[in-house]
Biotite code that builds the C-alpha atoms (Angstrom):
import biotite.structure as struc

atoms = struc.array([
    struc.Atom([-24.398, 44.233, -17.981], chain_id="A", res_id=1, res_name="MET", atom_name="CA", element="C"),
    struc.Atom([-20.638, 44.030, -16.973], chain_id="A", res_id=2, res_name="THR", atom_name="CA", element="C"),
    struc.Atom([-18.570, 46.848, -18.301], chain_id="A", res_id=3, res_name="ARG", atom_name="CA", element="C"),
    struc.Atom([-15.035, 45.589, -18.159], chain_id="A", res_id=4, res_name="ALA", atom_name="CA", element="C"),
    struc.Atom([-11.509, 46.317, -19.252], chain_id="A", res_id=5, res_name="ILE", atom_name="CA", element="C"),
    struc.Atom([-9.138, 43.156, -19.406], chain_id="A", res_id=6, res_name="VAL", atom_name="CA", element="C"),
    struc.Atom([-5.314, 43.776, -18.668], chain_id="A", res_id=7, res_name="VAL", atom_name="CA", element="C"),
    struc.Atom([-3.026, 41.406, -20.311], chain_id="A", res_id=8, res_name="THR", atom_name="CA", element="C"),
    struc.Atom([0.786, 41.698, -20.667], chain_id="A", res_id=9, res_name="ALA", atom_name="CA", element="C"),
    struc.Atom([3.642, 40.860, -22.927], chain_id="A", res_id=10, res_name="THR", atom_name="CA", element="C"),
    struc.Atom([5.239, 38.705, -20.120], chain_id="A", res_id=11, res_name="ASP", atom_name="CA", element="C"),
    struc.Atom([5.179, 38.042, -16.382], chain_id="A", res_id=12, res_name="THR", atom_name="CA", element="C"),
    struc.Atom([6.649, 40.731, -13.909], chain_id="A", res_id=13, res_name="ASP", atom_name="CA", element="C"),
    struc.Atom([5.870, 43.480, -16.363], chain_id="A", res_id=14, res_name="VAL", atom_name="CA", element="C"),
    struc.Atom([3.956, 45.727, -13.987], chain_id="A", res_id=15, res_name="GLY", atom_name="CA", element="C"),
    struc.Atom([0.622, 44.574, -14.974], chain_id="A", res_id=16, res_name="LYS", atom_name="CA", element="C"),
    struc.Atom([-0.686, 44.608, -11.353], chain_id="A", res_id=17, res_name="THR", atom_name="CA", element="C"),
    struc.Atom([0.477, 47.961, -10.614], chain_id="A", res_id=18, res_name="VAL", atom_name="CA", element="C"),
    struc.Atom([-1.110, 49.285, -13.836], chain_id="A", res_id=19, res_name="PHE", atom_name="CA", element="C"),
    struc.Atom([-4.214, 47.551, -13.025], chain_id="A", res_id=20, res_name="SER", atom_name="CA", element="C"),
    struc.Atom([-4.267, 49.124, -9.497], chain_id="A", res_id=21, res_name="ALA", atom_name="CA", element="C"),
    struc.Atom([-3.539, 52.602, -11.106], chain_id="A", res_id=22, res_name="GLY", atom_name="CA", element="C"),
    struc.Atom([-6.371, 51.934, -13.638], chain_id="A", res_id=23, res_name="LEU", atom_name="CA", element="C"),
    struc.Atom([-9.072, 50.718, -11.241], chain_id="A", res_id=24, res_name="ALA", atom_name="CA", element="C"),
    struc.Atom([-8.349, 53.630, -8.984], chain_id="A", res_id=25, res_name="GLY", atom_name="CA", element="C"),
    struc.Atom([-8.549, 56.295, -11.660], chain_id="A", res_id=26, res_name="MET", atom_name="CA", element="C"),
    struc.Atom([-11.640, 54.797, -12.884], chain_id="A", res_id=27, res_name="LEU", atom_name="CA", element="C"),
    struc.Atom([-13.032, 54.360, -9.288], chain_id="A", res_id=28, res_name="ASP", atom_name="CA", element="C"),
    struc.Atom([-14.062, 50.886, -10.462], chain_id="A", res_id=29, res_name="GLY", atom_name="CA", element="C"),
    struc.Atom([-13.756, 47.263, -9.146], chain_id="A", res_id=30, res_name="CYS", atom_name="CA", element="C"),
    struc.Atom([-10.905, 44.709, -9.670], chain_id="A", res_id=31, res_name="TYR", atom_name="CA", element="C"),
    struc.Atom([-10.907, 41.254, -10.395], chain_id="A", res_id=32, res_name="TRP", atom_name="CA", element="C"),
    struc.Atom([-8.165, 38.572, -10.811], chain_id="A", res_id=33, res_name="LYS", atom_name="CA", element="C"),
    struc.Atom([-9.763, 35.461, -12.106], chain_id="A", res_id=34, res_name="PRO", atom_name="CA", element="C"),
    struc.Atom([-6.816, 32.940, -11.239], chain_id="A", res_id=35, res_name="VAL", atom_name="CA", element="C"),
    struc.Atom([-4.250, 33.659, -8.713], chain_id="A", res_id=36, res_name="GLN", atom_name="CA", element="C"),
    struc.Atom([-1.166, 31.237, -8.537], chain_id="A", res_id=37, res_name="ALA", atom_name="CA", element="C"),
    struc.Atom([1.002, 31.758, -5.548], chain_id="A", res_id=38, res_name="GLY", atom_name="CA", element="C"),
    struc.Atom([-0.217, 32.843, -2.175], chain_id="A", res_id=39, res_name="LEU", atom_name="CA", element="C"),
    struc.Atom([2.751, 32.753, 0.125], chain_id="A", res_id=40, res_name="ALA", atom_name="CA", element="C"),
    struc.Atom([4.023, 36.282, -0.617], chain_id="A", res_id=41, res_name="ASP", atom_name="CA", element="C"),
    struc.Atom([0.695, 37.817, -0.862], chain_id="A", res_id=42, res_name="GLY", atom_name="CA", element="C"),
    struc.Atom([-1.619, 37.934, -3.816], chain_id="A", res_id=43, res_name="THR", atom_name="CA", element="C"),
    struc.Atom([-2.233, 40.502, -6.618], chain_id="A", res_id=44, res_name="ASP", atom_name="CA", element="C"),
    struc.Atom([-5.452, 41.432, -4.972], chain_id="A", res_id=45, res_name="SER", atom_name="CA", element="C"),
    struc.Atom([-3.566, 42.406, -1.912], chain_id="A", res_id=46, res_name="ASP", atom_name="CA", element="C"),
    struc.Atom([-1.213, 44.705, -3.896], chain_id="A", res_id=47, res_name="THR", atom_name="CA", element="C"),
    struc.Atom([-4.159, 46.284, -5.770], chain_id="A", res_id=48, res_name="VAL", atom_name="CA", element="C"),
    struc.Atom([-5.941, 46.700, -2.532], chain_id="A", res_id=49, res_name="ARG", atom_name="CA", element="C"),
    struc.Atom([-2.885, 48.598, -1.006], chain_id="A", res_id=50, res_name="ARG", atom_name="CA", element="C"),
    struc.Atom([-2.194, 50.614, -4.206], chain_id="A", res_id=51, res_name="LEU", atom_name="CA", element="C"),
    struc.Atom([-5.680, 51.574, -5.914], chain_id="A", res_id=52, res_name="SER", atom_name="CA", element="C"),
    struc.Atom([-7.333, 53.208, -3.002], chain_id="A", res_id=53, res_name="GLY", atom_name="CA", element="C"),
    struc.Atom([-10.463, 51.250, -3.583], chain_id="A", res_id=54, res_name="LEU", atom_name="CA", element="C"),
    struc.Atom([-12.596, 49.867, -0.636], chain_id="A", res_id=55, res_name="PRO", atom_name="CA", element="C"),
    struc.Atom([-12.258, 46.454, 0.190], chain_id="A", res_id=56, res_name="ASP", atom_name="CA", element="C"),
    struc.Atom([-15.547, 45.315, -1.289], chain_id="A", res_id=57, res_name="ASP", atom_name="CA", element="C"),
    struc.Atom([-14.536, 46.303, -4.817], chain_id="A", res_id=58, res_name="ARG", atom_name="CA", element="C"),
    struc.Atom([-11.523, 44.191, -4.720], chain_id="A", res_id=59, res_name="ILE", atom_name="CA", element="C"),
    struc.Atom([-13.443, 41.047, -5.921], chain_id="A", res_id=60, res_name="LEU", atom_name="CA", element="C"),
    struc.Atom([-12.688, 37.500, -4.859], chain_id="A", res_id=61, res_name="PRO", atom_name="CA", element="C"),
    struc.Atom([-10.712, 35.388, -7.135], chain_id="A", res_id=62, res_name="GLU", atom_name="CA", element="C"),
    struc.Atom([-12.339, 32.252, -8.684], chain_id="A", res_id=63, res_name="ALA", atom_name="CA", element="C"),
    struc.Atom([-9.432, 30.308, -8.062], chain_id="A", res_id=64, res_name="TYR", atom_name="CA", element="C"),
    struc.Atom([-6.658, 30.640, -5.425], chain_id="A", res_id=65, res_name="ARG", atom_name="CA", element="C"),
    struc.Atom([-3.747, 28.228, -6.278], chain_id="A", res_id=66, res_name="LEU", atom_name="CA", element="C"),
    struc.Atom([-0.780, 27.812, -3.772], chain_id="A", res_id=67, res_name="ALA", atom_name="CA", element="C"),
    struc.Atom([1.972, 27.376, -6.113], chain_id="A", res_id=68, res_name="THR", atom_name="CA", element="C"),
    struc.Atom([3.673, 30.392, -7.922], chain_id="A", res_id=69, res_name="PRO", atom_name="CA", element="C"),
    struc.Atom([3.680, 28.724, -11.425], chain_id="A", res_id=70, res_name="ALA", atom_name="CA", element="C"),
    struc.Atom([1.478, 28.833, -14.692], chain_id="A", res_id=71, res_name="SER", atom_name="CA", element="C"),
    struc.Atom([-2.008, 28.127, -13.671], chain_id="A", res_id=72, res_name="PRO", atom_name="CA", element="C"),
    struc.Atom([-2.304, 24.967, -15.402], chain_id="A", res_id=73, res_name="HIS", atom_name="CA", element="C"),
    struc.Atom([0.582, 23.608, -13.515], chain_id="A", res_id=74, res_name="HIS", atom_name="CA", element="C"),
    struc.Atom([-0.219, 25.065, -10.191], chain_id="A", res_id=75, res_name="ALA", atom_name="CA", element="C"),
    struc.Atom([-3.727, 23.687, -10.412], chain_id="A", res_id=76, res_name="ALA", atom_name="CA", element="C"),
    struc.Atom([-2.228, 20.236, -11.156], chain_id="A", res_id=77, res_name="ALA", atom_name="CA", element="C"),
    struc.Atom([-0.006, 20.481, -8.189], chain_id="A", res_id=78, res_name="ILE", atom_name="CA", element="C"),
    struc.Atom([-3.011, 21.573, -6.053], chain_id="A", res_id=79, res_name="ASP", atom_name="CA", element="C"),
    struc.Atom([-5.174, 18.724, -7.406], chain_id="A", res_id=80, res_name="ASN", atom_name="CA", element="C"),
    struc.Atom([-7.650, 21.370, -8.834], chain_id="A", res_id=81, res_name="VAL", atom_name="CA", element="C"),
    struc.Atom([-9.309, 21.308, -12.018], chain_id="A", res_id=82, res_name="VAL", atom_name="CA", element="C"),
    struc.Atom([-10.094, 24.805, -13.451], chain_id="A", res_id=83, res_name="ILE", atom_name="CA", element="C"),
    struc.Atom([-13.440, 25.161, -15.007], chain_id="A", res_id=84, res_name="ASP", atom_name="CA", element="C"),
    struc.Atom([-13.970, 27.797, -17.583], chain_id="A", res_id=85, res_name="PRO", atom_name="CA", element="C"),
    struc.Atom([-17.724, 28.115, -16.585], chain_id="A", res_id=86, res_name="ALA", atom_name="CA", element="C"),
    struc.Atom([-16.566, 29.321, -13.211], chain_id="A", res_id=87, res_name="LEU", atom_name="CA", element="C"),
    struc.Atom([-14.414, 32.132, -14.848], chain_id="A", res_id=88, res_name="LEU", atom_name="CA", element="C"),
    struc.Atom([-17.538, 34.249, -15.731], chain_id="A", res_id=89, res_name="ALA", atom_name="CA", element="C"),
    struc.Atom([-16.928, 37.906, -14.748], chain_id="A", res_id=90, res_name="PRO", atom_name="CA", element="C"),
    struc.Atom([-18.416, 38.903, -11.493], chain_id="A", res_id=91, res_name="PRO", atom_name="CA", element="C"),
    struc.Atom([-21.284, 41.494, -11.380], chain_id="A", res_id=92, res_name="PRO", atom_name="CA", element="C"),
    struc.Atom([-20.192, 45.124, -10.747], chain_id="A", res_id=93, res_name="CYS", atom_name="CA", element="C"),
    struc.Atom([-22.046, 48.281, -10.998], chain_id="A", res_id=94, res_name="ASP", atom_name="CA", element="C"),
    struc.Atom([-18.982, 50.164, -11.858], chain_id="A", res_id=95, res_name="ARG", atom_name="CA", element="C"),
    struc.Atom([-16.104, 49.662, -14.593], chain_id="A", res_id=96, res_name="ARG", atom_name="CA", element="C"),
    struc.Atom([-14.519, 46.268, -13.626], chain_id="A", res_id=97, res_name="LEU", atom_name="CA", element="C"),
    struc.Atom([-10.685, 45.848, -14.256], chain_id="A", res_id=98, res_name="VAL", atom_name="CA", element="C"),
    struc.Atom([-9.810, 42.162, -14.931], chain_id="A", res_id=99, res_name="ILE", atom_name="CA", element="C"),
    struc.Atom([-6.194, 41.298, -14.706], chain_id="A", res_id=100, res_name="GLU", atom_name="CA", element="C"),
    struc.Atom([-4.886, 38.004, -16.412], chain_id="A", res_id=101, res_name="GLY", atom_name="CA", element="C"),
    struc.Atom([-2.094, 35.970, -15.081], chain_id="A", res_id=102, res_name="ALA", atom_name="CA", element="C"),
    struc.Atom([1.395, 36.235, -16.925], chain_id="A", res_id=103, res_name="GLY", atom_name="CA", element="C"),
    struc.Atom([1.052, 36.850, -20.705], chain_id="A", res_id=104, res_name="GLY", atom_name="CA", element="C"),
    struc.Atom([-1.888, 36.383, -23.156], chain_id="A", res_id=105, res_name="LEU", atom_name="CA", element="C"),
    struc.Atom([-1.008, 32.654, -23.854], chain_id="A", res_id=106, res_name="LEU", atom_name="CA", element="C"),
    struc.Atom([-0.759, 31.191, -20.470], chain_id="A", res_id=107, res_name="VAL", atom_name="CA", element="C"),
    struc.Atom([-2.301, 27.951, -20.215], chain_id="A", res_id=108, res_name="PRO", atom_name="CA", element="C"),
    struc.Atom([-5.225, 27.362, -17.718], chain_id="A", res_id=109, res_name="LEU", atom_name="CA", element="C"),
    struc.Atom([-6.197, 23.583, -17.987], chain_id="A", res_id=110, res_name="ALA", atom_name="CA", element="C"),
    struc.Atom([-5.380, 21.431, -20.991], chain_id="A", res_id=111, res_name="GLY", atom_name="CA", element="C"),
    struc.Atom([-5.107, 23.479, -24.213], chain_id="A", res_id=112, res_name="GLY", atom_name="CA", element="C"),
    struc.Atom([-7.245, 26.138, -22.786], chain_id="A", res_id=113, res_name="LEU", atom_name="CA", element="C"),
    struc.Atom([-5.450, 29.654, -22.712], chain_id="A", res_id=114, res_name="LEU", atom_name="CA", element="C"),
    struc.Atom([-6.339, 32.907, -20.912], chain_id="A", res_id=115, res_name="PHE", atom_name="CA", element="C"),
    struc.Atom([-6.573, 34.266, -24.510], chain_id="A", res_id=116, res_name="ALA", atom_name="CA", element="C"),
    struc.Atom([-9.568, 31.705, -25.149], chain_id="A", res_id=117, res_name="ASP", atom_name="CA", element="C"),
    struc.Atom([-11.323, 32.989, -22.269], chain_id="A", res_id=118, res_name="ILE", atom_name="CA", element="C"),
    struc.Atom([-10.657, 36.614, -23.201], chain_id="A", res_id=119, res_name="PHE", atom_name="CA", element="C"),
    struc.Atom([-12.158, 35.867, -26.713], chain_id="A", res_id=120, res_name="ALA", atom_name="CA", element="C"),
    struc.Atom([-15.401, 34.437, -25.018], chain_id="A", res_id=121, res_name="GLY", atom_name="CA", element="C"),
    struc.Atom([-15.825, 37.735, -23.249], chain_id="A", res_id=122, res_name="TRP", atom_name="CA", element="C"),
    struc.Atom([-14.896, 40.057, -25.849], chain_id="A", res_id=123, res_name="ARG", atom_name="CA", element="C"),
    struc.Atom([-14.109, 43.027, -23.562], chain_id="A", res_id=124, res_name="PHE", atom_name="CA", element="C"),
    struc.Atom([-11.779, 45.726, -24.724], chain_id="A", res_id=125, res_name="GLU", atom_name="CA", element="C"),
    struc.Atom([-8.114, 44.729, -23.647], chain_id="A", res_id=126, res_name="THR", atom_name="CA", element="C"),
    struc.Atom([-5.177, 46.858, -22.580], chain_id="A", res_id=127, res_name="VAL", atom_name="CA", element="C"),
    struc.Atom([-1.766, 45.332, -23.438], chain_id="A", res_id=128, res_name="VAL", atom_name="CA", element="C"),
    struc.Atom([0.964, 46.320, -20.793], chain_id="A", res_id=129, res_name="VAL", atom_name="CA", element="C"),
    struc.Atom([4.523, 46.168, -22.058], chain_id="A", res_id=130, res_name="ALA", atom_name="CA", element="C"),
    struc.Atom([7.846, 46.878, -20.678], chain_id="A", res_id=131, res_name="ARG", atom_name="CA", element="C"),
    struc.Atom([10.233, 49.503, -22.584], chain_id="A", res_id=132, res_name="THR", atom_name="CA", element="C"),
    struc.Atom([13.094, 47.278, -22.092], chain_id="A", res_id=133, res_name="ALA", atom_name="CA", element="C"),
    struc.Atom([15.107, 45.744, -24.954], chain_id="A", res_id=134, res_name="LEU", atom_name="CA", element="C"),
    struc.Atom([12.896, 43.179, -26.639], chain_id="A", res_id=135, res_name="GLY", atom_name="CA", element="C"),
    struc.Atom([9.610, 44.883, -26.297], chain_id="A", res_id=136, res_name="THR", atom_name="CA", element="C"),
    struc.Atom([8.967, 45.358, -29.875], chain_id="A", res_id=137, res_name="ILE", atom_name="CA", element="C"),
    struc.Atom([8.887, 41.641, -30.624], chain_id="A", res_id=138, res_name="ASN", atom_name="CA", element="C"),
    struc.Atom([6.947, 40.597, -27.477], chain_id="A", res_id=139, res_name="HIS", atom_name="CA", element="C"),
    struc.Atom([4.471, 43.472, -28.024], chain_id="A", res_id=140, res_name="SER", atom_name="CA", element="C"),
    struc.Atom([3.604, 42.867, -31.629], chain_id="A", res_id=141, res_name="LEU", atom_name="CA", element="C"),
    struc.Atom([3.273, 39.130, -31.006], chain_id="A", res_id=142, res_name="LEU", atom_name="CA", element="C"),
    struc.Atom([0.860, 39.788, -28.203], chain_id="A", res_id=143, res_name="THR", atom_name="CA", element="C"),
    struc.Atom([-1.095, 42.208, -30.559], chain_id="A", res_id=144, res_name="ILE", atom_name="CA", element="C"),
    struc.Atom([-1.073, 39.565, -33.581], chain_id="A", res_id=145, res_name="GLU", atom_name="CA", element="C"),
    struc.Atom([-2.354, 36.927, -30.968], chain_id="A", res_id=146, res_name="ALA", atom_name="CA", element="C"),
    struc.Atom([-5.195, 39.307, -29.897], chain_id="A", res_id=147, res_name="LEU", atom_name="CA", element="C"),
    struc.Atom([-6.369, 40.084, -33.467], chain_id="A", res_id=148, res_name="ARG", atom_name="CA", element="C"),
    struc.Atom([-6.062, 36.371, -34.465], chain_id="A", res_id=149, res_name="ALA", atom_name="CA", element="C"),
    struc.Atom([-8.795, 35.865, -31.904], chain_id="A", res_id=150, res_name="ARG", atom_name="CA", element="C"),
    struc.Atom([-10.812, 38.911, -32.797], chain_id="A", res_id=151, res_name="ASP", atom_name="CA", element="C"),
    struc.Atom([-10.278, 40.304, -29.008], chain_id="A", res_id=152, res_name="ILE", atom_name="CA", element="C"),
    struc.Atom([-11.016, 44.137, -29.199], chain_id="A", res_id=153, res_name="PRO", atom_name="CA", element="C"),
    struc.Atom([-7.723, 45.984, -28.216], chain_id="A", res_id=154, res_name="ILE", atom_name="CA", element="C"),
    struc.Atom([-8.132, 49.176, -26.454], chain_id="A", res_id=155, res_name="LEU", atom_name="CA", element="C"),
    struc.Atom([-4.285, 50.175, -26.632], chain_id="A", res_id=156, res_name="GLY", atom_name="CA", element="C"),
    struc.Atom([-1.033, 49.575, -25.219], chain_id="A", res_id=157, res_name="ILE", atom_name="CA", element="C"),
    struc.Atom([0.378, 50.988, -22.150], chain_id="A", res_id=158, res_name="ALA", atom_name="CA", element="C"),
    struc.Atom([4.132, 50.967, -21.363], chain_id="A", res_id=159, res_name="PHE", atom_name="CA", element="C"),
    struc.Atom([5.970, 50.572, -18.094], chain_id="A", res_id=160, res_name="ILE", atom_name="CA", element="C"),
    struc.Atom([9.522, 51.694, -17.317], chain_id="A", res_id=161, res_name="GLY", atom_name="CA", element="C"),
    struc.Atom([11.971, 54.403, -18.780], chain_id="A", res_id=162, res_name="ASP", atom_name="CA", element="C"),
    struc.Atom([11.056, 56.281, -21.833], chain_id="A", res_id=163, res_name="PRO", atom_name="CA", element="C"),
    struc.Atom([11.932, 54.740, -25.160], chain_id="A", res_id=164, res_name="GLN", atom_name="CA", element="C"),
    struc.Atom([10.283, 56.906, -27.772], chain_id="A", res_id=165, res_name="GLU", atom_name="CA", element="C"),
    struc.Atom([11.324, 54.990, -30.981], chain_id="A", res_id=166, res_name="GLU", atom_name="CA", element="C"),
    struc.Atom([10.344, 51.509, -29.649], chain_id="A", res_id=167, res_name="SER", atom_name="CA", element="C"),
    struc.Atom([6.808, 52.827, -28.205], chain_id="A", res_id=168, res_name="GLU", atom_name="CA", element="C"),
    struc.Atom([6.290, 54.583, -31.474], chain_id="A", res_id=169, res_name="ARG", atom_name="CA", element="C"),
    struc.Atom([7.225, 51.819, -33.630], chain_id="A", res_id=170, res_name="THR", atom_name="CA", element="C"),
    struc.Atom([5.173, 49.152, -31.627], chain_id="A", res_id=171, res_name="ILE", atom_name="CA", element="C"),
    struc.Atom([2.038, 51.482, -31.958], chain_id="A", res_id=172, res_name="ALA", atom_name="CA", element="C"),
    struc.Atom([2.665, 52.092, -35.748], chain_id="A", res_id=173, res_name="ALA", atom_name="CA", element="C"),
    struc.Atom([3.456, 48.736, -36.874], chain_id="A", res_id=174, res_name="ILE", atom_name="CA", element="C"),
    struc.Atom([0.766, 47.269, -34.471], chain_id="A", res_id=175, res_name="GLY", atom_name="CA", element="C"),
    struc.Atom([-1.998, 49.660, -35.577], chain_id="A", res_id=176, res_name="GLY", atom_name="CA", element="C"),
    struc.Atom([-2.807, 50.245, -32.019], chain_id="A", res_id=177, res_name="VAL", atom_name="CA", element="C"),
    struc.Atom([-3.222, 53.440, -29.678], chain_id="A", res_id=178, res_name="ARG", atom_name="CA", element="C"),
    struc.Atom([-0.446, 54.409, -27.440], chain_id="A", res_id=179, res_name="ARG", atom_name="CA", element="C"),
    struc.Atom([-2.242, 55.075, -24.145], chain_id="A", res_id=180, res_name="LEU", atom_name="CA", element="C"),
    struc.Atom([0.737, 56.251, -21.978], chain_id="A", res_id=181, res_name="GLY", atom_name="CA", element="C"),
    struc.Atom([3.788, 55.245, -20.150], chain_id="A", res_id=182, res_name="ARG", atom_name="CA", element="C"),
    struc.Atom([4.013, 54.657, -16.339], chain_id="A", res_id=183, res_name="LEU", atom_name="CA", element="C"),
    struc.Atom([7.563, 54.999, -14.901], chain_id="A", res_id=184, res_name="PRO", atom_name="CA", element="C"),
    struc.Atom([8.970, 52.919, -12.282], chain_id="A", res_id=185, res_name="ARG", atom_name="CA", element="C"),
    struc.Atom([7.921, 54.374, -8.938], chain_id="A", res_id=186, res_name="LEU", atom_name="CA", element="C"),
    struc.Atom([10.172, 54.593, -5.833], chain_id="A", res_id=187, res_name="ASP", atom_name="CA", element="C"),
    struc.Atom([8.521, 54.960, -3.434], chain_id="A", res_id=188, res_name="PRO", atom_name="CA", element="C"),
    struc.Atom([5.591, 52.727, -4.704], chain_id="A", res_id=189, res_name="LEU", atom_name="CA", element="C"),
    struc.Atom([2.406, 53.670, -2.700], chain_id="A", res_id=190, res_name="ASP", atom_name="CA", element="C"),
    struc.Atom([-1.234, 54.549, -3.334], chain_id="A", res_id=191, res_name="ALA", atom_name="CA", element="C"),
    struc.Atom([-0.306, 58.406, -3.410], chain_id="A", res_id=192, res_name="GLY", atom_name="CA", element="C"),
    struc.Atom([2.652, 58.271, -5.755], chain_id="A", res_id=193, res_name="THR", atom_name="CA", element="C"),
    struc.Atom([0.841, 55.608, -8.187], chain_id="A", res_id=194, res_name="LEU", atom_name="CA", element="C"),
    struc.Atom([-2.342, 57.775, -8.180], chain_id="A", res_id=195, res_name="ALA", atom_name="CA", element="C"),
    struc.Atom([-0.259, 60.874, -9.290], chain_id="A", res_id=196, res_name="ALA", atom_name="CA", element="C"),
    struc.Atom([1.841, 59.412, -11.605], chain_id="A", res_id=197, res_name="ALA", atom_name="CA", element="C"),
    struc.Atom([-1.109, 57.581, -13.272], chain_id="A", res_id=198, res_name="PHE", atom_name="CA", element="C"),
    struc.Atom([-3.054, 60.706, -13.642], chain_id="A", res_id=199, res_name="ALA", atom_name="CA", element="C"),
    struc.Atom([0.048, 62.335, -15.129], chain_id="A", res_id=200, res_name="ALA", atom_name="CA", element="C"),
    struc.Atom([0.515, 59.490, -17.625], chain_id="A", res_id=201, res_name="ALA", atom_name="CA", element="C"),
    struc.Atom([-3.055, 58.480, -18.739], chain_id="A", res_id=202, res_name="PHE", atom_name="CA", element="C"),
    struc.Atom([-6.441, 60.092, -19.594], chain_id="A", res_id=203, res_name="SER", atom_name="CA", element="C"),
    struc.Atom([-9.631, 58.714, -18.111], chain_id="A", res_id=204, res_name="PRO", atom_name="CA", element="C"),
    struc.Atom([-11.279, 59.513, -21.540], chain_id="A", res_id=205, res_name="GLU", atom_name="CA", element="C"),
    struc.Atom([-9.093, 56.824, -23.199], chain_id="A", res_id=206, res_name="ASP", atom_name="CA", element="C"),
    struc.Atom([-10.561, 54.235, -21.054], chain_id="A", res_id=207, res_name="PHE", atom_name="CA", element="C"),
    struc.Atom([-14.202, 55.485, -21.330], chain_id="A", res_id=208, res_name="ALA", atom_name="CA", element="C"),
    struc.Atom([-16.733, 52.786, -22.401], chain_id="A", res_id=209, res_name="PRO", atom_name="CA", element="C"),
])
């Protein structure tokens, strides 16, 4: 039986891939990105391979690799690919599997099918990754509402960026979710700095099955 954590975000370019790399590394697990849209500048799997410290065989291959950096439904149309939900079953892994979505929760995959619909079918616990920047309260609470509307279990919310105590506290309180921690922006960003920052910001016990 696959033991997985799904990582979603309030938007694109929030820091979801860096968080996923840190989480997969901390759990000494596996990583899977079901759909990669955009290949020219490297993939999210490449980033996780570089930052997580995991061996290559625990970075599991994507179900779909689409050339165009766009919403998966649009990238698939450009590439003349039809995304089949049946092919998005999580791959087997004898460790904790970190699954990273694409963009935000309501990103379309094909027709009216959203990532949220896939997550609802899996019913794995989900982590919401959010910026600490202005606007994060609205985006975070909308994402939490969308998860709850589909009865998707929420493990908690993780923040990326400079500390914003009031925003972080407000989201956790109004959303009724656990605040897992906050990962600062790292410069330089490499496997060593990410592992150290992740260990300081998050507790493995909070992600225990």
